[in-house]
N, C-alpha and C positions, 0 to 999 in steps of 0.2 A: 464481671470477672476480669481482672487485670492480666494481660498476657505479657510475659517477660520478653524483653527485646532479644532478637536473635543475636548470637555472638558474631563478632566481626569475622570475615572470611578467613583471616590468618589463624584465628583461634580454633577454627574447625578442622585444621590439618591434623593428621595423626601425631601422637606425642613424639614419635621418633623423628619426624620431619621438623617439628617445632624445636626439639633439642638440637638437631643438626643446624638449623638456621641460626639459633641463638649462639651456638658454639662458634660461629663465624664472626661474631661481633667482638672486636678486639678490646675496645676501650670500656673500662668500668663505668665511666660517665654515661656512655651511650646505653649500656645495659640498665642503669638506674632510670634514665629517661623513658625507656620502654616500660620498665616496671611501674612507673608513676601513671601510666596511661589508664590502668584499671586494676581492680583486685585480681582478676584472672591473670593479667600480665605479670603482676607482682608475684603470684604463686609460681609462675613459670621460671622467673628469673632469680628470686631470692629463696634459699641461698645457693641453689644448684649452680648458677652461673656467676652471680655477683661476688661470691667469695672464692672463686676459682679462676681468676685472671692473673693476679699478682700475688706472689708469696714473698713476704719480707719478714725475716726472723733474725733474732740475735743469739739463738741457741740451735743446736741440732736436736730438735724434739723427736724422740723415737716414735711417739704415737702419731705424729703428723706424717712421717714417711711410711709408717705401716698402713695408715689410712689411705694415702695416695697410691701405694703399691697395690692395695686390694681393690681400689675403686678407679679402674682405668677410665670409666665413663666420666668421672669428675676431673681426673688429672689431665685428660686430653684438652681441657679448656685453658690450662695455665699457659700464659704467654711469657712471663718473666719470673725468675727466681733470684732473690737477693739474700745471701747468707752473710750477715754483718757481724762486726765485733760486738761483744756484750755491752760495751759502754757507748755504742754508736746510737745516739738518739736524734741524729740529724734528719731523719725521715721517720714517719710513723710505721709501726709494725703492722703487717697485714697478713693474717693467717686464718684459714677456715676454722670455724668454731662450732657452728650449729650441728653439723653432721659428725663432729668428732666426739661428741659426748658419749661416755661409756666405752671408749676405745680400750682394748684389752691390755695394751702394753705400758700402762702408766705406772710401772713398778720403779722403785728407787734405783735399782742397779740393773739396767737393761743389758742385754747381750749386744755389745757394740758390733760384733761381727754380723749379727742379724740386722742391726740398724743400717750398716753399710750396704748390705744387699737390698734392703728395702729402699734405701736412698737411690741406688742405681735403677731399681725397677720402677720407682715412681717417675724418675726423669725419663725413662724409656717410654712411658705412657704419654708424655707431653709432646705430642707430635707437632704442635704449633709453637713450641717454645722458641723465642727469638732472642731472649736476653738471659744470661746467667752470670751473676757476680758472686764471688766467694772471697771473703776476708777470713783466712784460716785463723781461728782463735783456739790455740792449743790448751789454754787454761780453762776452757769451758766444761771439760769433763775429764775423768780419769782415763785418758787415752793411753793405750800402749802403742809402741811403734807398729805392731801388727795391725791394730785397729786403724791407725792413721793411714797405713799403706792400703788397707782394704777400702776405706771410705774414699780415698782419692781415686783408686783404681776403678771402682764401680761407677763413680760419678763421671770420670772422663771417658770410660768405656761407653756409657750411655750417651754422653754428649757427642761423641764421635759418630754416632749412628743417627743423629738428628740433622737432616739437611736444612731444617728451618732455622737453625742457630746462626745468628748474625753478629751478636755482641757478646764478647767474652771478657770478663774482668777478674783477674786473680791477684790477690794482695797477700803480703806477708810470706811466711815460710811454707814451702811445699817440699815433700820428700821426693816425689816423682821417680819411684822405683817399683818395679814389678814385685808383687808379693811372692813369697816362696812357693805358694800353692799353685801359681800359674806355671805349669810345666813346659808349655810350648814356647819355642823361641820366637817371640813376637815383639813388635815395636810397642813402646809404651803408648797407650791409647790417646793421650793428650796430643801427641804429635801427628795424629791422623785426622784431626779436625780440619775441615776445609771450608772455603768460600765465606770467610768472615768479612764483614765490612767494618767492624770495630774491635780492636784488641788493646786491652790495658793490662800491663804487667808491672807490678811494683814489688820491691823487696830484693834481698840479696840472692834469692833463689835464681833469678834470671841473669845474674852476672857470673855464675860459675862456669868455668871453661868446659866442663863435661857436658853441659847443656847446650853449648853454642851451636853445634851442627844440627841438633834436633830442633832448636828454636828457629834456625835458618830455614829448615824444611817446613816447619809450621807456617812461617811467614810466606814462603814461596807458594804454598797451597792456597793463599788468599790474596791473589794479585789485585783484587778490586778493593783493597782496604781504603776506607775514607778517614778513619780515626785510628791513630797509633800513639800509644802511651807506653814507653819502654825506657829502661835505665840507660843513661848516657854512656855507661861503661860497656854496653853490648858492642863488642868489637866488630862483628861482621856487618853492622848496620850500613856503612857506606857502599857495600857491594849490592845492596838491594834497591829496587825501584818500584814505586807504586804510582801508576799514572793518574789515579783518581784521588790521591791523598789530599784531604782538606784540613784535618786537624792533627797537629803533631805536638807531643809533649815529651821533652827530653830533660830528665831531672837526675842529678847525681845521687846515687844510692849509698855507695860505700867508700867512695873516694878514688881519685885517679890523678894523673898529671895533666898539665895544660896542653900536652901534645895531642890529646884526643879532640880538642876543639876544632882544629883545622879540618879533619875529615868529617866532623859533624856539620861544619859550615858548608862543605861541598855537597853533603847529602841534602841540606836545606835548599841550596841553590838549584839542585837538580829537580826540585818539585815546585814549579811555579804555581801549581794548583792550590797550595796551602793558603787557607784563609784564617786559621787560628794557630798561633805558635806560642808555646810555653817552653822557654829554653834558658837554662842557667849555666852558661859557659864559665869555665874557670878563668880564662883570659880570652876575651872575645877577639877572634881573628876578623880581618876585613872580609866583607861579602862583596860579590861581584856587582857592578853597577846594574841598577834596574831589576834586581832580583825581588822575589816575592811581590809581584805586581797586584795580586789579588788579596793581599793581607787585610784582614778586618779586625783582628784581635791580637794583641801582643802582650805577653807576660814574661818578664825576665828580672833576675836579680842584678843585672849589669846594664846600666844605662848606655854603655858603649854599643849595645846592640842597636839602639836607636840612632846613634851617631854614625855607625857604619852603613846604615840604610841611606844616608844622605850622600849618595853617589849616583851619578846619572841624572836623567831628567824625569824619572818615574815619580808621580805623585799618587800615593796610595790612599784609597778611600777608607782609612782606618776608623773604626767605630768605638773600640775599647782599648785602653792603654794603662799599663802599670809603670810608674816612674819611681825610682828609689830616691833620688834627690833632684828636685826641679830647680834648675838655675836658669838665669836669663839666657845664657849661652845654649843650654839644651832646648829651651823654648824656641829660640831662633832656628835651631836645627829641625825641630818638629814642624815648624811652619813651612819648611822647604820640602819635606818629604811626605807630609800628611795633608790631605785636603782639609781646609779650614772649616768647611761646612758639614763634614762627616762625623767628626769626633763627638760621641755622645757620653761616653763614660770614661772617667779617669780616676785612678787610685794613686795618690801621692803619699809616699812614706815620709818624705821630708822636703823642705824647701828653704831657699836661702833668704828670701825677703818677701814682705807683703806686696811690694811693687811687682814682683814676678807673678804672683797670683792675680793681681789686677790685669797685668798684661795677658795672662792666660785667658781671662774672661773676654778680652777684646779680640785676641787672636783666634780663639775657637768659640764662637758665640753660640754654637748649637749644643753645648754641654748640658745634659739633663741629670747626670749622676756624678756627684763630686764627693771624693773621700780625701780628707786632709787631716793631718795630725794637729794637736793643739799647740805644739811648739814648733820652732824652726831654728835651723843652724845659723850662726855658730853657737848661740847661747840657748840651749834647750830648756833652761830654767825660766826663760822669759815667757810670760803668758801674754797672749794677744788680748788687748782690751776689747770689751764687749761692743763698744760702739764701732770699733774697727771691723769686727766680724759682721755687724749689720751692714756697714758700708760695702764690704767685700762681697758678701753674698748677693746684695742687690744688683751687682754688676752682671751676675749670671742670670740673664733675663728668662731663660728657659729651664731653670733649675727645678727638678722634681724631687730628687732624693739627695740628702746631705748626710754623709757618714763622718764620724769623728766626734770627739768630746770637747772641741774647742770652745763652743758656746758654754758648755757646763763648767769648764775650767775658768772661763772669764767671769762666770756668775758665782764663783767660789762654791760650786755644788749646792747652792742655796735654792731650794725648790720655789720659794716665792719669787726670787729674782729670775729664775729660769722660766717660770710661768709667764712673766711679762716679756721675757726675751723671745719665747716661742711665738707669742702673739705679734710681736714686732717683726720677727723675721718672716712670718707667714704673710703679714701685710706687705712687706717689701718684695717678697717673691711670690707672685700670684699663682704660679704653677706648683709650688712646693706641696708635697703630699706626705712626705715621710722624712724623719731624721732620727738619729740615734738617741736612746735613753742611756743614762749613766750605768744602769744595772746590767751586768753581764749574765746571760743565761748559760749556765754551766752544762746543761744537757744539749742544747742546740748550738753551743759553741759560738755564740754571737751576742751582741748587745740587744736588749729589748728595743722595740721601736715606738716612736711617737708618731702616731698615724693621724693625719690632719683630714678633717672633713669640712667641706664648704657647702653651704646651702643658700640659695638666693631667695630672699623673702621680700615682702612688700616694703619692709623697713631697710632693706639693703642686704648685703652679704653677711650671713651668720657663720662664724668660724668656731669649730670645736676640735678637740683632739683627745685621743685616748692612748693608753699605754698597752701595747700588745707584745706577745712573744714573737721572736723573729720567725719568718716563714721557713718552712722546710725547704 
């Protein structure tokens, strides 16, 4: 008689303890790893935990929020909620499915007031929720103003009661007004959220004068912010200080005059901890010498931001850079204020001559990711010859990823010529693993990828490539 092996000690624990232990595992990948250990582990994890870590939806599904409002034991495991625009396919949807079958409220015309209350109740159950992003899509349903007010109110009221919340991202238009049925004189719940480490706000809502004092209060309640994304028009910004700020994004939303640039520059100077900066000044003012000593990433629509960093003796260990027009003069400036061995990624929107790109390869030899347009100024109609692309890319000895359609344009979009060009460039760039395909993926808003695989065989290196969708 064959005796079944005893279960591992962990599986002998009471169900409540097992659920509590698994609920403390944050990452979906770790849960799946545990589930793959055995069938017993799989039954514990799937779907009870595996489908209740990240919620990513493009609609306000009434049945989903009813389900989570009624099942606090499942909702408590959710760590992140992303409500995206209907046409946003830049990341995969992730929504519980197995335990939702047969949910009662799948009618065509739901009561949106009830949906709003369920939405808030579900969020209240998510005691470990650390990330909430919401891109308000008003076209997604037949919302009345009252429905919108209720949905926003119940959501923000719940979020304000969750001390675990660290990342908040709100995009597009929000009304931010108390519903008429809230009789007590109270502060709008959004302004009561505290202790965030990341706050992203985009859209005209956040530039309205009526919201300024409340938004200042919200920011002051999160002094340990590390990531801030806020409209450049937000006037009180220079009066605030965040000693741990690492990532800053200032983008113009609705328009302003160049006079705001000076105060935004002073705000940037007062935060030497910034490592990632995305700034689109209208007219770039000078920055103080040696500011931003810890800068690692720079994105800007004005190359004068790079030029103004060339003051003082500070050499920044920049790793990623966006350039609108690369000229030899700008390249010389870059070589003075950025460490030559640190720059790994560069996105060039235009350039003045091929000799400048050749000089770039010599000046910054550690570049692994290169994005270059197929044409260059002053004559954007001039196509760079294929053999010149081969010569140019071979100079980037550590190149791994090449973005842009320059090779395709040089090959006249001919697949046979492009096939041979791919094999040639892969042979010239021994580390190259990915380059752009000419087809644009309209859902993921990027070009498809040509992915290179290399295999060492007894006969030498075997090179193959495949066409794949862009990664999320």
